[in-house]
Each structure stands twice: as structure tokens, then as C-alpha cells.
N, C-alpha and C positions, 0 to 999 in steps of 0.2 A: 778714422776714415781716409786720411789722404794714403794708409796703404793699401784698401781695398778700392780706392780709386784708381792709384798705380797700376793694380794688380788686376782689375777686369779684363777683360775678355771677347764682352760683348758690348753693346749698347746701351743696353738694359741696364746690366751691371752697373757701367760706369755710370749712368744718370742716377738711378739710384741713390747711390754713395758719394756721388758730388751734389745732387741736391740735400741730400741730410749734411753735409759741410755747410752748402748755402745757408741751409736754415740755422746751424749751428754759430755762425759766425751772421749772422743779421740780415742776410741777402735779400731771404725772402719779405723782408718788412720793403727794403727798397725797392723791388719789385712790384708790390702792391700800390707804393707809393707813386701817383701817376706824376710828376711834378717831374720837372729835369732841365736845364740850360743845352740839352745835346738835342732835342728833338722840338720840335713846334707840340706840345700836348693838349694845349687849350684845344687847336685846330683837329687832330686825331678825337679829342674826347665828343666834341660839335658835332663832326661828321660820322661819328658810331655813333651817338644819341639820334640824329637825324635816321639812319638807316632801321634803326630800331624799328622808330617812332611810323617811319612809312611801310614798314611790314606789317606792323600791329594793326594798323590802321587799314589795310590793303590800299591804299593809296600808289597804285600801279604808276600811274604817270608820273606823279612827283618821283617814285623812287628810281625810274627810269632814265628822266633827266638828271636825278641827281647823279646816279652813275654814269653817265653818259659823258658829261661834262667834267665831272670831279673826280673820275679816277685816273691817278698819272703814278707812275713808279717815283718811289723815295717820297712821296707826298710827307709834306712838313717833318721830311729829314730823317722821317724814319727807318732807311738804311743805312743809319750814321755807324760806323762799326765799333763806336767809344762806347753805344748804349749797350755793348756787348762785352765789354771791359770791365767790368766788375762781376756778376756774379758767373759762375761756371756754367749752369744750364740757363738759357733763353738771357730775358731781358724785361724792361717792363710790361706787365700783365697787359696794359692797357695797349701795346701795340701788337700782343699776338691775339687778343679779344678783336682789333680792327680788323687785322687781316683775316680771321677764321669768320667775321660778322660780314666783309665782303665775300668772302667765297661761298657762304654759304646762302647771299641774296642772289649774286648771278645764276647757281646751280638752282634754286627755286623759280626762277625769272625764264631759266633752259628747261626745266622740266613740266613746269608748269602752262595748262592751254588760258590764253591769256585773249580775249575780244578785243583788248584795246593794242597787242601787240601781235596779230598775227605772223607765221611764220615767215614768210621773206622780209617784214620789218624784223622778227629776231633776228633774224642770219645776220642782217645788215648792220642791225646793232652788235653784236658780240665781236662781228668783224673789224668793226670801226673802233669798237675800242681795244682788239685785241693789238691791231696796228700802231693804236694810241701809246696804247700799256707798255710794249715791247716784250722781249722775252729772256730768257738766261740762258747761259750756254757754259759746259764744263770743258775746259781747256787744258790740254795731258800736254805737258813739255818732253823735249828732249831727255835724257840723260841715262840713256844705255843701260847698265843692268838696273840701275838705282830708280829706271823706271816700274821695277814691281813695285816699288811704293805705291804707284796709279791704281793699280791692281786694288790694293786694300782700301785707297780712295773710293772707287766706284762699289767695292762690295758693300761700304759702311752707307753710302748714298742708296742705294740698287734697295738693301734693306728695308730703310724707311720711304723709298717709293719717293725720291729725291734724284734721280738723277736725270737732268734735263734730256729734252727729243733731240738739242742742238750740240753736238761734240765736236772737238777738233781735236789732233793730235800730230804730235814734231817727233821724227826720228823714233823714240822708244815710246814715247805716248800716243805714235800710230800704228802700232801694236795693239796696244790694249782699247784703241780708239774704235780699231777695224775690227777686232773681235767681237766687241758687243757690238756693232753696228750691221755686222751681217748674222745675226742671230736673232730669231723672236724672243718675243719677251718671257717667254713662259724655256727659255732653255738660259738664258742668264745666268741663273741661280749657278749651274752646273760649273759653268767655268770661273766661278768665283772658287773653285774648291782646288787649291794649288796641285790635288791630285791627277787633277782633269786637263792641264795644261802641259805643253812643252816649251821647259825655257833655256835648252841649249840652243843658244844663238851662237859661239863664238868656237871658233876654231883656227889654230895658228896655221897659216901655208907654209911649206919648207921652201928654205930660201932660194931656190931654183923658178919658184912658182911668185915668189915675192917678186923678182926681178922683173919675169915675162905678164905678171897681171899689175905691176906698181899697186897693190897693195898687199895688208898685211896680212887679212882674215879672211877664211876660206867664203867666199859669197853664196856657193851652193847650200853651206851649212846654215848660214842667215836665211836662204831662200825657204829650206827644210823645215826649219823651226815655223816662221809665217807660213807657210802651207798647213802646219800642222795644228795653227790656231784660228785663220782666217778662212772661210770660206771663199772659193773661185768667184765672186762675181763682179756683177759691172755696180756704178755707184747708185744707178737706177733700180738694178734689182736689188741689192742691199737696202735702199730705202723703201722700196716698197714688200718687202718681207720682216722686217723689222722698225718700218716707222718711225726712224729715227732719221735725222740729217747726220752725215758722216764726211768730216771733213779733215782730207789730209794737204801738210804741205811740203811743197818739195823746193829748192833751190836750184838756178842752173848749173851745169857744169860751165858752160862759155861763156862767152860773153854775148851783149847786147840782147839778153833776154832777163824776163826780171822774176820774182819766184812765181808758184802758181799755189792759189787753193782749191785742190781737186775736191768735186762734190760732184752731187745730182743734178745740179745745175749747170755748172759751167762745164761739166765734165761726163754726162750722164754715162757714156758709153764705155771711159775706161773701165779696164779691169783693176779690183781695190788691191790684188797681191803685187803686181806691179809698183802701184804708188806706194803702199808701202815700202816694200823693197827699195824705192828710191829714197824714200826718206827717212832711213835708217842710213844710206850707203856716206857713212863722215871720212871726209877726204882722208886720202893715207890709208884707212884701214881697209876700205871698199872701193871697190871702182865705181864710176856712175853708170846710171841705170836706164835704158830704153824704154819707155812705156808702153803697154800695149792695150788695143782697143778693140771693140767687136765692130765689125764693119755691120753693112748694110745686109748682107747676108748671113748675119750672126756668127762671122768666121774672125778667129782672134789673128790681128793682123797689128805690127811695129804704128805707134801714133807717132806721127813726124820722124822717123827715122837717122833721121840728122842729126837730133837733137839728144844730150844724155841731162840726166838729174839726179843732184844726191842732197846730201841732209836738208829736211826741211828748216831743223831750228837754226841753221845757220844765217838765214835772211828775214826768217819769219817764224820764229819759237810759238808766238802767241800773234796769231793773226785778226789782232783784234780790231781795225779798220776796215778789212774786207769782210769781217761777218758783220759788223755793224749793217754794211751796204746790202748783203746778199740775204740775211736771214731776219732784219731785223731786230738784233740783239744789243740789249742795253745792259746787260746786268749778266760780268764775268765769275765764274768761278776756277779757279786757276788750281791747280797741282802742279808744283816747281819743282823738278829734281836736278836741273841743270845743272852739273859739277859746278861750272866758272861761275855761276849764279849765287847758289846757296852761300858762300860766304859773307856774300851784302846783303842778302836780306834775313829777317830775321823772323820766325814761324808763331811769335807769340804775340804781334801786334800788328797794325794794318797801317795804308797810309792817311796821313794824317792826324794820328796818332798825338798828342801833346805831351810835353817838355821837354827840356833842355837836353838833355842826354840822345832823344831820337831826333829832334831838332840838327842837333851836332853831326849825329850820325848821316844825316839826308844830304845835309850840305857838303859835305866830305864826298860823301858818295858821288855825288852829281859832281861836283870840281872835278874829285883825279876822272871821271868817266866822261866829260866834258875836255878835259884836258886832252887827253889817250887818244880822244877820236880829232881833234884838232892836228895831232902831230901826223896822227896816220892819213887825213886827209892833206894834208902837205908832201908827206909821201908820195900816194898815191898821184898824184897830179906831177911828180915831177921826176919820180924814176924812170927810164928806158924800158926797164926789162918789164914784157908783160906779164911773164908767169908770177912774179916777184908783188906786179902790182895787184892778181886775181887774188891773192894772200891776203895783202893790203886791204881789198874791197871786203875778202868774207872778215876780217876781224874788225873792218869800220863796221859794219853791217850787224855784228854781235855786241859793240856797242852802242850802237843806233838805239836798241829794242828797249823795248819798256817789257821787264817779266813779271808784272804783277795785274792783277783784276780788282774786282770789289771786294772779292772773296777769297783767301790766301789761304793754300792747304800746303805745308814744306816740316820737309822731315830737319831731326836737327843734323850739324853738322858734326863728321867724327871722320874720323881716321880710317876705321871699318868699312865704310862707306866706300872712298875716295878706294880702297884696296879692293874691291870687289867690282868696279867698274867695269871692267871687261873681265871679269871672271864666270864662267858658269856656275851659275849658284848650287849648292846642295840643298836637298830640302829644308832641310834645319833653316837655310838662311832665305829659301823663299816662302817659307813662313813668318821668318822672324821681319822680313820687307812687308809683306805684305797685313802683319798685327800692327805695326808702323802707321803705314797708310791709314787702316784705322782707325787708332788712338789719335794720329793728329788729323781725324774727321771728327769725331765725337765731338768734341767743344764748340763746332762751326756748325752743326746740325740744327739745332735751333734757329740760328739765325740765317742760316738756310732753307730752312721753313717756311719761316715769315718771309724770307723775302721770295720766294716761287711759287707761294699757294696762289698766289691773284693770276698768275701767269699761267703756271698750270691748269688752271680752274678753264679759266679764258680761253685757251687752247679744245679741252674737253668738249665745252659748248659747244666751239665751234664745228669740231668732227663730228657730235653727237649730232647737231642739227642740220650738217650735209649730208651725211649716213643716216640719217633718221634710225638709231642706233641707241638699243636703250642705258641711261648708265647703272655703273655697277651697283646692286643695294635699292636698285629704284623697281625692281618688277617690270612691268612694260613699258615703263619711260625711257628716257635717251639718255645714253651714257656709254663711254668705251670701258668694255669690263676689265679692261689690263690695268688701266689704272685707278689709284685709291689716293686723294688726297686730302680729303679735308677729315680730318679726324682731330675729336679735341684729347691734346694729349696736357694742357694746361699751358699755364705761361712759361 
């Protein structure tokens, strides 16, 4: 069965083989046993029984009160990554049952006409819980050609209806994020076919142009590749079309400016293509970029023409703090492909994993990073040459960032990947990158499902109640047609 797991080309194949391995090794018995020191199983069992009891007794007021005051992200530590470090597929059955029961109860309240909860009160109930509970976001890092790994990650999540509505992208990740964010839901599947997208981003400039443009790569080729994948929309137009919150990070090319998180709230009239071009403008490889915006007459004009912007991953690869404030995100799924980050992280463990080896590795990494940043900061403050200071400032920003989230999806480190960082991939390489992204995502699927199911249902209910639209599969009742998240797939 190990061979079947490694040779799987779809999640259903992988899941069947992995489930069989779990059964043979006895992990199905571990999943059925509710007890564990890694979460408060007594609390979760008690709350699950209460929800079922109130629904069976049709005690609406108690159910509403129970959910309104007791529904919180990571209740009883059910988001603990150690719960997913045993079985290949999923975790304790109690965790999956609890999340499904909560989502089902929320859906039932949303769909059912209740005298105890008229429409206005119902909408207020769901909005308050949604704000209190928080949201999930998918964050795609930089990584040049290694960013093709992100396409496989998105593909695996999309086919399980698990791509969060909030997404961010930096550098290479911005291309994937913007490609999805400028398409309607029914168009995304076509983009996940390697034959349907354009992946030739690189072209070396002749030496005379290198000197004149102060860059090694042809930005016109990069612009062409972005235009082939990303629709020419503003952030506001993209959000209206796709329903997704697209976030692109850019770093300032000059001094006295802060990195920016571009989205439909902060810069609604900016054009996404130039934002992606700027986020991909790695210093030395590409020149910095001027952003473009739509004026009051719907004309395309420069945005602050004195300013230039470049690679978003330099100072804000994963804009976690800004995402928290702007979009109420408190749960981050990270696909990380930055070449300078991969050697220091592992795709087979999560933050907080136990073990002397993991603790020693984390201590060594934090010590080396801290010491290196101190040396760079000392040099920045004392060197008189402004150009050198800017270079050290960028290096310090790279060391100062946190490159991990709650759930982390990472490729294995290999010489083949580094050899292809700035190369136009062949179709064979594209398919290989994408399949690696899918395979790295499959072991995280049930973890992501359990940790996003409730927030997805809350979002669906709020939108359905606001728009009075039917929920999928409920006839004339209220729900968004393009999302399907409550599915009983077992633990």
C-alpha cells in the first residue's frame, strides 16, 4: 500500500490507499478513541452532545444561545497540529463530528423559518458569530518558477471546495492568486489544466540592454506572461466578479515608504496586472514598477507616478498582521516556496511539534536568524553609503519575517528545484511542479476541512441571508450556489 500512496495521481486514490494503511497499522482505532492529551476531548464531547440534544428537542433558544456564546476558533485546542501527526488521513473522529455538527446546525438555523429568530435577528446572529469566529486565508509565497507548486496546491484545494475566499500572493504567488481572483468560480477549473495557462516568464536581456535598463531579465516578457494569465481588472472589479478577496504585496523601491498590501479595500481602483508585475519585480532581475489606477473617468492613469515598487516578498511575503486587521483572518494556510526559506523549514511537521530534534532545530534557526539580523541592523545604522544601506535593509526585512502559518504546505528541497528557479519550465516540469503541489496538499486536506468548515458555513449563511438566495441542494431555501462545504466524508 505504501507504493499505492506514493504513486497516486488524485486525492481520491491517495485517500483510499492512505486509509487502508491507517487501518492496517491500527490508526483507525486511535481515531475512534476520543481521549487524547492534545485537546480537551471532554469539552468537545459535551458540547457536541448539547448541540444534538437541543436540535432533537427543537429547543431553538437554547441552541442559539449555546452557539452564540460558545462558538470560537480552536475551541478545546482542536486546531492542534499534533492531532494530525498520527494517522495519514484526518484525526480523532470526535473532532470531525463536532465540526460537521456545528456546520449542520448553523445551516439548519439559516435555512429554517423560526418564530424565535426573525430575519433581521438571524442576520445579526450570523454576522456577530462570523466576526467573533474569524476567517481563514490561503497565502502563497514568492519563489520564482518554484511558484508553480502553488498551482498544484490550489488545484487540490479547489477540487475539494476548500479554497478560502481570502487569498494573498507575493511575487510568484501573486500570479497564482491574481489568476484565480480575476475569474468567476466556474472558470477556475480550466486554469488548473497545465495546457491552459502560459508559464514562460523569463527572457534574458542582451548585455547592452542590461546596462541600460539595470536589470538582467526582460520585463516585457514578464508583462506578457502576466497578461496571459491575469485579467485586466481593478481590485474592486475582480472582487465583484470572483467573490474572492485578492491581496497582493509590494515593497517600496525607495526610502520613506512602507510595504503595501493591495486589495479592494485599500486600493480598490488599482489595476491588478501592474500590482502583480511590481510584486514579481525582483531587484537586479527586473526594474521597479509604477502602479496604474482607474481615475474618476474610468481612464487608466499612473498611481503616484513618483513612486516605484518591487518584489512583495522582500518585506511582506506573508502579510499576516495586515490580513488580521483588514479581513478578520485568524487562521492561515501557507504554501511556501521561497528558495531562501525552504532549507530552514520542514514540510513534515508543524510549529510546536514535540521532540528534542525539533526543539534543537527551532532553537538553532531562531538563534542564527536573530544574530544575523542584529549584525545587519548594526551595519545599516552605521554605513554612510545609502545604496548599501538599502540592500542591508532588504536583507534585514527578509530575516525579520515569519514564513509559517497555522497549516503549512511545502515542497521537498532538491537541487532540481533550485536549478529551475529562473528557468522557463517545460510542460513536463510544469506537470511535475503541479503534481508535487497536489501531493504535498493531500495529507493536509482533512486538517484544512476540519479547520475551515465552520467559517465557510458562517460566510455562506451571512451572504445567503443578505442576498436571500437559495443554498445549494435546498430547493427554494437560501444558499450560495457555487459553494458546497458540508459533506459527510467520515473522519
